[in-house]
C-alpha positions as CSV (number, residue, x, y, z in Angstrom):
1,M,145.8,27.0,140.9
2,S,148.9,29.1,140.2
3,I,152.0,29.0,142.3
4,S,153.1,32.5,141.3
5,G,154.4,34.4,144.3
6,F,156.2,31.3,145.7
7,S,159.9,31.3,145.8
8,Q,161.4,28.5,143.8
9,G,162.3,25.7,146.1
10,N,160.7,27.4,149.2
11,F,158.4,24.9,150.9
12,Y,157.7,27.3,153.8
13,D,155.9,29.8,151.5
14,F,152.8,27.5,151.2
15,V,149.6,28.2,153.1
16,V,146.9,25.6,152.7
17,K,143.5,25.0,154.2
18,D,143.2,22.3,156.9
19,I,140.3,19.9,157.1
20,D,138.4,22.4,159.2
21,G,138.9,25.2,156.7
22,N,141.5,27.1,158.6
23,D,144.7,28.4,157.1
24,F,147.7,26.2,157.8
25,A,151.0,27.9,157.1
26,F,154.0,25.7,156.3
27,S,156.2,28.4,157.9
28,Q,155.3,26.8,161.3
29,L,157.0,23.6,160.1
30,A,160.4,25.1,159.8
31,G,163.0,22.9,161.5
32,K,160.8,19.8,161.3
33,K,160.8,16.8,159.1
34,V,157.5,16.5,157.2
35,M,155.9,13.6,155.5
36,I,153.2,14.6,153.0
37,V,150.7,11.8,152.1
38,N,147.8,11.9,149.7
39,T,145.1,9.9,151.4
40,A,141.8,8.2,150.5
41,S,139.1,6.5,152.5
42,K,138.1,3.7,150.1
43,C,141.5,2.5,148.9
44,G,143.4,-0.8,149.5
45,F,146.0,1.3,151.2
46,T,143.6,3.0,153.5
47,P,144.7,0.8,156.5
48,Q,148.0,2.7,156.3
49,Y,146.2,5.4,158.3
50,E,146.7,3.2,161.4
51,A,150.4,2.9,160.9
52,L,150.7,6.6,160.0
53,E,149.0,7.6,163.2
54,K,151.3,5.2,165.2
55,L,154.4,6.7,163.5
56,Y,153.2,10.2,164.3
57,K,152.6,9.4,167.9
58,E,156.0,7.7,168.2
59,F,158.1,10.3,166.5
60,G,156.0,13.5,166.8
61,D,158.3,14.7,169.5
62,H,161.3,14.2,167.2
63,D,160.5,17.3,165.2
64,F,158.5,15.2,162.8
65,V,155.0,15.8,161.5
66,I,152.7,14.0,159.0
67,L,150.3,16.0,156.8
68,G,147.5,14.1,155.2
69,F,146.0,15.5,152.0
70,P,142.8,13.7,151.0
71,A,142.4,13.5,147.2
72,N,139.9,11.9,144.9
73,N,142.2,11.5,141.9
74,F,142.3,7.7,141.8
75,L,139.1,5.7,141.0
76,S,137.0,8.1,143.1
77,Q,138.4,6.5,146.3
78,E,137.9,9.7,148.3
79,P,134.4,10.9,147.4
80,G,133.6,12.4,150.8
81,T,133.4,16.0,152.0
82,D,136.0,17.3,154.4
83,E,133.6,16.7,157.3
84,E,133.0,13.1,156.3
85,I,136.7,12.5,155.8
86,K,137.5,13.9,159.2
87,A,134.9,11.7,160.9
88,F,136.1,8.6,159.0
89,C,139.7,9.2,160.0
90,S,138.8,9.9,163.6
91,L,136.3,7.1,164.1
92,N,138.2,4.4,162.2
93,Y,141.8,5.2,162.8
94,G,142.0,7.8,165.6
95,V,143.9,10.1,163.4
96,T,145.5,13.1,165.3
97,F,148.1,14.1,162.7
98,P,147.1,17.2,160.8
99,M,144.7,16.5,157.9
100,M,144.2,19.1,155.2
101,S,141.2,20.0,153.0
102,K,140.6,17.7,150.1
103,I,142.7,18.7,147.0
104,S,143.8,17.4,143.6
105,V,147.2,15.8,143.4
106,K,147.4,15.5,139.6
107,G,145.9,16.7,136.4
108,N,144.7,20.1,135.2
109,D,143.5,21.1,138.7
110,I,146.6,20.0,140.6
111,H,147.1,21.9,143.8
112,A,150.0,24.3,143.9
113,L,151.7,22.2,146.6
114,Y,151.6,19.0,144.5
115,K,152.8,21.0,141.5
116,W,155.8,22.0,143.7
117,L,156.3,18.4,144.9
118,T,156.2,16.9,141.5
119,E,158.2,19.4,139.4
120,K,162.0,19.6,139.6
121,D,161.8,23.2,138.2
122,L,160.0,24.2,141.4
123,N,161.4,21.8,144.1
124,E,164.9,21.8,142.7
125,V,165.4,18.1,143.4
126,E,163.4,15.8,141.1
127,D,160.4,15.3,138.9
128,S,157.8,12.7,140.0
129,K,154.3,11.6,139.4
130,V,151.7,10.7,142.1
131,S,151.1,7.1,141.1
132,W,148.3,6.3,143.6
133,N,146.9,7.1,147.0
134,F,149.3,7.1,150.0
135,Q,152.4,8.2,148.1
136,K,154.8,9.8,150.5
137,Y,156.9,12.9,150.1
138,L,159.6,13.5,152.7
139,I,160.6,17.1,153.3
140,G,163.8,17.7,155.4
141,K,164.3,20.2,158.2
142,T,165.4,22.9,155.8
143,G,162.2,22.6,153.7
144,K,163.9,20.7,150.8
145,L,162.3,17.6,149.2
146,E,164.5,14.7,150.2
147,K,162.6,11.5,149.1
148,V,159.6,10.4,147.1
149,L,158.3,7.0,148.2
150,S,155.8,4.7,146.6
151,P,152.3,4.2,148.0
152,K,153.3,0.6,148.6
153,T,156.0,1.8,151.1
154,K,154.6,1.2,154.5
155,P,154.8,3.9,157.1
156,Y,157.1,1.9,159.3
157,D,159.5,1.0,156.5
158,K,163.1,1.2,157.6
159,E,163.8,3.8,155.0
160,I,161.3,6.1,156.7
161,T,162.1,5.4,160.3
162,D,165.9,5.8,159.6
163,W,165.1,9.1,157.8
164,I,163.1,10.4,160.8
165,K,165.9,9.4,163.3
166,N,168.8,10.9,161.4
């Protein structure tokens, strides 16, 4: 997928599909802090869904949103369809934060958003690689990439909660 047509460094130009197949324009996120997380249903980090949901409920009224992007890039740990993923997240973790349609977060078929997140030439901040499921990208209120956090970083890590509050 090409990212031609997107302004360099402009997070708000992206329009993705949500888990129900509807367009989700990032322009509606202007002025909010955004955590982007690549998720998987059959991963050792899958229980992070519970803490992510708790974080979303606690800080959602602080101009903060979490976007979950299911991806099957690591040991086939997200084999399900969008419908199966949505049911899994709802039934097992009560997820209410926005979940997007399953994408690829690395490789030849990397989604344009993840290309932007991982390439300094595009995000104007830093190069990174998605190392595993539940890696976290923190986008500030102006749409700039501010932090890249390891999948091992728990949703309630002080670094995240301080970032949301400040």
